[in-house]
C-alpha positions in Angstrom: 0.0 0.0 0.0 1.0 3.6 -0.4 0.5 6.1 2.4 0.5 9.8 1.6 1.1 12.5 4.2 1.1 16.3 3.6 -0.7 17.9 0.7 -2.1 15.2 -1.6 -3.5 17.8 -4.0 -1.1 20.2 -5.6 -1.8 23.6 -7.1 -2.3 22.3 -10.6 -4.3 19.1 -9.9 -7.7 19.8 -11.5 -7.1 18.3 -14.9 -4.8 15.5 -13.7 -7.2 14.6 -10.9 -10.2 14.4 -13.3 -8.5 11.5 -15.1 -8.4 9.5 -11.9 -11.9 10.5 -10.9 -13.3 9.3 -14.2 -11.3 6.1 -14.2 -9.2 7.1 -17.2 -6.2 6.6 -14.9 -6.0 4.2 -12.0 -3.7 4.2 -8.9 -1.6 1.0 -9.3 -1.8 0.0 -5.6 -4.2 0.9 -2.7 -3.4 4.5 -1.8 -4.5 6.1 1.5 -4.3 9.9 1.9 -4.8 12.5 4.6 -7.3 15.4 4.2 -6.9 19.1 3.3 -4.3 21.4 4.9 -5.8 24.6 3.4 -9.2 26.1 2.4 -8.4 25.6 -1.4 -8.4 21.8 -1.3 -11.3 21.2 1.2 -13.7 20.6 -1.7 -11.7 17.5 -2.8 -12.8 15.7 0.4 -16.6 15.3 0.3 -17.0 13.2 3.5 -15.2 14.2 6.7 -15.4 10.6 8.1 -13.4 9.3 5.1 -14.4 7.9 1.7 -13.1 6.5 -1.6 -12.0 9.4 -3.8 -11.3 7.3 -6.9 -10.5 3.7 -7.6 -7.7 2.6 -5.2 -7.5 6.1 -3.6 -9.0 6.4 -0.2 -9.3 9.5 2.0 -8.9 8.1 5.6 -10.9 10.8 7.3 -10.3 13.6 9.8 -8.9 11.3 12.5 -9.1 7.7 13.5 -7.6 4.3 13.2 -7.3 2.2 10.1 -6.9 -1.5 10.6 -5.4 -3.5 7.7 -6.4 -7.1 7.0 -3.0 -8.3 8.4 -3.7 -6.6 11.8 -1.6 -3.5 10.9 -2.9 -0.5 12.8 -2.5 3.0 11.3 -3.6 6.0 13.3 -4.1 9.2 11.4 -4.9 12.9 11.9 -5.7 15.2 9.0 -5.1 18.9 8.6 -3.1 21.5 10.5 -3.4 22.6 14.1 -6.0 25.2 15.0 -6.6 27.0 18.3 -10.2 27.8 17.3 -13.1 25.8 18.4 -14.8 24.6 16.2 -11.7 24.2 14.0 -11.9 25.1 10.3 -12.6 22.2 7.9 -8.8 21.8 7.1 -7.7 21.8 10.8 -7.8 19.8 14.0 -8.2 21.1 17.5 -7.2 19.9 21.0 -10.6 18.3 21.2 -10.0 16.2 18.1 -6.7 15.0 19.5 -8.3 14.2 22.9 -11.0 12.2 21.3 -8.6 10.2 19.1 -6.4 9.5 22.1 -9.5 8.4 24.1 -10.8 6.0 21.5 -7.4 4.3 21.2 -6.2 4.3 24.8 -9.4 2.9 26.0 -8.9 -0.4 24.0 -7.8 -3.1 26.4 -4.0 -3.8 26.6 -3.2 -0.9 24.3 0.6 -1.0 23.6 0.8 1.5 20.7 0.1 1.7 17.0 2.2 0.5 14.1 2.1 3.7 12.1 1.0 7.3 12.8 0.3 9.7 9.9 0.1 13.5 10.4 0.7 16.4 8.0 2.5 18.7 10.5 5.7 17.7 12.2 5.5 17.2 16.0 7.0 20.2 17.9 10.4 19.6 19.5 11.0 16.3 17.7 14.7 17.1 17.3 15.3 17.2 21.1 18.0 14.7 22.2 18.6 13.7 18.6 20.5 14.3 15.3 20.0 17.7 13.7 17.1 18.3 11.4 19.3 20.5 9.1 17.9 24.0 8.6 14.6 23.2 10.2 14.2 24.5 13.8 12.2 21.8 15.5 11.6 24.1 18.5 9.6 26.5 16.4 8.0 24.4 13.7 5.3 21.8 13.9 2.4 21.2 16.3 2.5 20.6 20.1 -0.8 18.6 19.7 0.9 16.2 17.3 3.7 15.8 19.8 1.2 15.0 22.5 -0.6 12.5 20.2 2.7 10.8 19.3 3.7 10.5 23.0 0.4 8.8 23.8 0.0 6.6 20.8 3.6 5.4 20.7 3.7 4.7 17.0 6.6 2.4 15.7 6.8 4.8 12.7 5.5 8.3 12.6 5.5 10.0 9.2 4.9 13.7 8.5 5.5 16.3 5.8 4.7 20.1 5.3 8.2 21.4 6.2 9.4 20.3 2.7 12.5 18.6 4.2 13.6 15.1 4.7 14.5 14.2 8.3 14.9 10.7 9.7 15.3 11.1 13.5 17.2 8.5 15.6 14.8 6.0 17.2 13.5 7.1 20.6 12.4 5.2 23.7 8.8 5.0 24.9 9.7 4.1 28.5 11.7 5.6 31.3 14.8 3.4 31.8 14.9 1.4 35.1 11.5 2.7 36.1 9.2 1.1 33.5 9.3 -2.2 31.6 11.0 -1.8 28.2 8.6 -0.9 25.3 9.1 -0.8 21.5 11.0 2.3 20.1 9.5 4.9 17.8 11.0 6.2 14.6 10.0 9.6 13.2 10.5 10.2 9.5 9.6 13.5 7.7 9.5 13.5 3.9 10.1 16.3 1.4 7.6 17.3 -1.3 7.3 15.0 -4.2 9.6 15.7 -7.2 11.4 18.6 -5.4 14.2 20.1 -7.4 16.9 19.7 -4.7 16.4 15.9 -4.9 15.5 15.6 -1.2 14.0 12.2 -0.3 10.2 12.1 -0.6 9.6 8.4 -0.7 10.3 5.9 2.1 9.9 2.2 1.3 9.7 -0.4 4.1 8.1 -3.6 5.1 6.6 -4.1 8.6 5.2 -7.0 10.6 2.2 -5.8 12.6 2.9 -5.4 16.3 0.1 -7.9 17.1 1.9 -10.7 15.3 5.4 -10.0 16.8 7.1 -11.9 19.5 7.0 -9.4 22.5 10.8 -9.9 23.2 11.6 -9.1 19.5 9.3 -6.1 19.6 11.0 -4.4 22.5 14.6 -4.9 21.3 16.4 -1.5 21.7 18.7 -0.5 18.8 22.2 0.8 19.6 21.4 4.4 18.7 18.2 4.8 20.7 17.6 8.2 22.4 15.3 9.5 25.2 11.8 10.5 24.1 11.8 14.1 22.7 8.4 14.7 24.3 9.2 14.0 27.9 9.3 17.6 28.9 6.0 18.2 27.2 4.4 15.2 29.0 5.6 16.5 32.4 4.0 19.9 31.6 0.7 18.4 30.6 0.7 16.2 33.7 1.2 19.3 35.9 -1.7 21.1 34.2 -3.9 18.1 34.3 -4.3 17.9 38.1 -7.3 20.3 38.4 -9.0 18.5 35.5 -9.1 15.2 37.5 -10.9 16.9 40.4 -13.6 18.1 38.0 -13.9 14.5 36.6 -14.4 13.2 40.1 -17.5 15.3 40.6 -18.8 14.3 37.2 -18.4 10.6 38.2 -20.8 11.2 41.1 -23.6 12.5 39.0 -25.7 9.4 39.3 -24.1 7.3 42.0 -21.2 7.7 44.4 -18.5 5.3 43.1 -16.4 5.8 46.2 -18.8 4.6 48.8 -18.4 0.9 48.4 -14.6 0.9 48.2 -14.5 -1.5 45.2 -17.1 -3.9 46.7 -19.9 -4.4 44.3 -23.4 -4.3 45.8 -24.9 -7.8 45.2 -27.7 -7.2 42.7 -30.0 -9.8 44.2 -30.1 -7.9 47.5 -28.7 -10.8 49.6 -25.1 -10.5 50.8 -23.1 -13.5 49.5 -21.9 -14.9 52.8 -18.3 -14.5 53.8 -16.8 -14.9 50.3 -13.9 -12.6 49.6 -15.1 -9.2 48.3 -14.5 -9.5 44.5 -12.3 -6.9 43.1 -14.6 -5.3 40.4 -12.5 -4.6 37.3 -13.2 -1.0 36.6 -13.9 -0.2 32.9 -11.1 1.8 31.2 -11.6 5.5 31.6 -11.9 7.7 28.6 -9.2 10.4 28.5 -11.4 12.9 26.7 -15.1 13.7 26.2 -17.3 10.6 25.6 -21.0 11.1 24.5 -22.1 7.9 26.1 -20.4 7.4 29.5 -23.3 8.1 31.9 -21.0 10.0 34.3 -20.0 12.3 31.5 -21.5 15.8 31.2 -21.8 15.2 27.4 -24.6 12.6 27.9 -28.0 13.9 26.7 -29.8 13.0 30.0 -33.3 13.7 28.7 -32.9 10.7 26.3 -32.2 8.2 29.1 -35.1 5.8 29.6 -33.9 3.4 32.3 -30.7 2.9 34.4 -29.6 -0.4 35.7 -26.5 -1.3 37.8 -24.1 -1.7 34.8 -26.1 -0.6 31.7 -28.7 2.0 30.7 -31.3 2.3 28.0 -31.6 5.5 26.0 -33.6 6.7 23.0 -31.4 7.0 19.9 -30.7 10.7 19.1 -31.2 10.1 15.3 -33.7 7.3 15.7 -35.0 5.5 12.6 -38.3 5.2 14.4 -39.8 6.9 17.5 -39.1 3.7 19.6 -35.5 3.1 18.3 -33.5 2.6 21.5 -29.8 1.9 22.5 -28.5 -0.4 25.2 -25.3 1.1 26.6 -22.9 0.2 29.4 -22.6 2.9 32.1 -18.8 2.6 32.2 -16.5 3.1 29.2 -16.4 -0.1 27.1 -15.6 -0.2 23.4 -17.5 -3.3 22.3 -19.5 -6.4 23.6 -16.3 -8.4 23.4 -14.7 -6.2 26.1 -17.6 -6.5 28.6 -17.2 -8.2 32.0 -19.6 -11.0 32.8 -21.8 -8.8 35.1 -22.4 -6.3 32.4 -23.1 -9.1 29.8 -25.7 -10.5 32.2 -27.5 -7.1 32.5 -27.4 -6.6 28.7 -29.1 -9.9 28.3 -31.8 -8.9 30.8 -32.4 -5.6 28.9 -32.7 -7.6 25.6 -35.3 -10.0 27.0 -37.3 -7.1 28.6 -37.3 -5.3 25.2 -38.3 -8.4 23.4 -41.3 -8.8 25.7 -42.2 -5.2 25.5 -42.0 -5.0 21.7 -43.9 -8.3 21.2 -46.7 -6.9 23.4 -46.9 -4.0 20.8 -47.0 -6.5 17.8 -43.3 -5.9 16.9 -40.0 -7.8 16.9 -36.6 -6.2 17.3 -33.5 -6.2 15.2 -30.3 -5.4 17.2 -27.0 -4.5 15.7 -23.5 -3.3 16.8 -20.7 -1.7 14.8 -17.4 -1.9 16.5 -15.5 0.3 14.0 -14.8 4.0 14.3 -16.8 4.0 17.5 -15.6 4.8 20.9 -18.3 3.5 23.3 -20.4 0.4 22.9 -23.8 1.1 21.4 -26.3 -1.7 20.8 -28.9 -0.3 18.4 -32.3 -1.9 19.0 -34.9 -1.3 16.2 -38.5 -2.6 16.3 -40.2 -3.7 13.1 -43.9 -4.8 12.9 -44.4 -8.6 13.2 -46.9 -8.7 10.3 -44.5 -6.9 7.9 -41.7 -9.4 7.8 -40.4 -12.7 9.3 -37.0 -13.1 10.8 -36.0 -14.9 7.6 -36.9 -11.7 5.6 -34.8 -9.6 7.9 -31.8 -12.0 7.6 -32.2 -12.0 3.8 -32.2 -8.2 3.6 -29.0 -8.0 5.6 -27.3 -10.7 3.5 -28.4 -9.4 0.2 -27.3 -5.8 0.9 -24.0 -7.2 2.3 -23.3 -9.2 -0.9 -24.1 -6.1 -3.0 -21.3 -4.2 -1.1 -18.9 -7.2 -1.0 -19.3 -7.7 2.7 -19.2 -11.2 4.0 -21.9 -11.7 6.6 -21.7 -15.1 8.3 -24.3 -16.7 10.5 -23.1 -17.7 14.0 -24.5 -20.9 15.4 -27.4 -20.1 17.8 -25.9 -21.0 21.1 -22.4 -19.7 20.4 -21.4 -16.3 21.4 -19.8 -13.3 19.6 -16.8 -13.5 22.0 -15.9 -16.9 20.4 -15.5 -15.3 17.0 -14.0 -11.9 17.8 -11.0 -10.9 19.9 -11.0 -7.7 21.9 -9.9 -4.8 19.7 -11.1 -6.6 16.5 -13.3 -4.4 14.3 -16.6 -6.1 13.5 -20.3 -5.6 12.6 -22.9 -7.8 14.2 -26.7 -8.4 13.9 -29.0 -10.2 16.3 -32.7 -11.0 15.9 -35.0 -11.5 18.8 -35.2 -15.2 17.8 -31.5 -15.5 18.9 -30.2 -15.7 15.3 -27.0 -13.9 14.7 -25.0 -12.6 11.7 -21.3 -11.5 12.0 -18.8 -9.6 9.7 -15.2 -9.2 10.6 -14.2 -5.8 9.3 -11.0 -5.8 7.3 -10.2 -2.4 5.9 -13.2 -0.2 5.0 -16.8 -0.5 6.1 -19.8 1.7 5.3 -20.6 3.4 8.6 -24.4 3.5 8.0 -24.7 -0.1 6.8 -27.0 -1.2 9.6 -29.2 1.9 9.3 -29.5 1.6 5.6 -30.6 -2.1 5.7 
């Protein structure tokens, strides 16, 4: 594959681009590009969440994670840094960076990503390292990109926009003697394509995804490894973060006081379970930025909440397909059904059977689906359809037919088996369940239409 950072569209691209758009010319290999860095080229990117621009040329989107079929993970952030909120269409803001960090750092056992793509350089990348030539790394680039790189620990970070080639010495992602060794990161900046001074604009390499590597092999430290250039920056942000945590504490207590039981879960059946050891409840991972669905978060639209249980809650869908389209959501921050602990799964099941009973009493059956792809917090979409309109077979056929049309392989899972048997935590997937217990599953490899479930 070819990954492009910096400005994909040059100043004279109209006529040349038309040939690719009409199919007269075709990119020879899958090509993935970042979005606009200025107002002039915004119009080339019709969908902010990413889309195919021409055959074999894909715009990744404003920010997110692209997972290749091999398990390769590529994080990306389009545009240049902006202090304004909301940021212009060709920029990212602190909020964008916080949300991207949240969605990735909240995945269980997050170790880092294979590749990070940004247009601007990270500020201060040259600290502790070889010189970047005439580029002053203390003045150029973006602090937000440095913060992102420090958190996501990419094995390779590529950037452009300074029109210079710079391959920094590899740097550590851990503090020596204080933390267990982690893999190193390599930052590589590329010059503009076809520049007259013959500076390097292409970097060819092969990479084995981190998920497939032997851990000991992954953390091997090369001879020329340096300290992380972002350490000072991280210390500064830790200092400024202290008051923020205090605010978060109060937010957590909006619905229930998490601190009262000191980690002991209140038995949900009302009886104390004898003298068994208090079970350490595994707290769900905490989002590091705003999340629209964590119940403790000020972003939750509380007027849409229908019912609150011990581990889950039920809410009306904000853009519901029908007036009684509801979502089942975990109260804590979980990315997908596969990540849930057994208590939460138990309560999700209770909500499902209550909804089945309720909708059946209204002459309806429900269709439930989940998309664990470009999503941050688990949302189970529950949509009722009239019983006399269609059988469960009709619904299954609609999903399978539309999937085939879009070359999506939807497989039926045996009735008594569970989604956790076919998907690992962190695996992107799309999943449908009928109230008869029938289930369809698609393992997402590469791109997936975000509104597939809704459109079916």
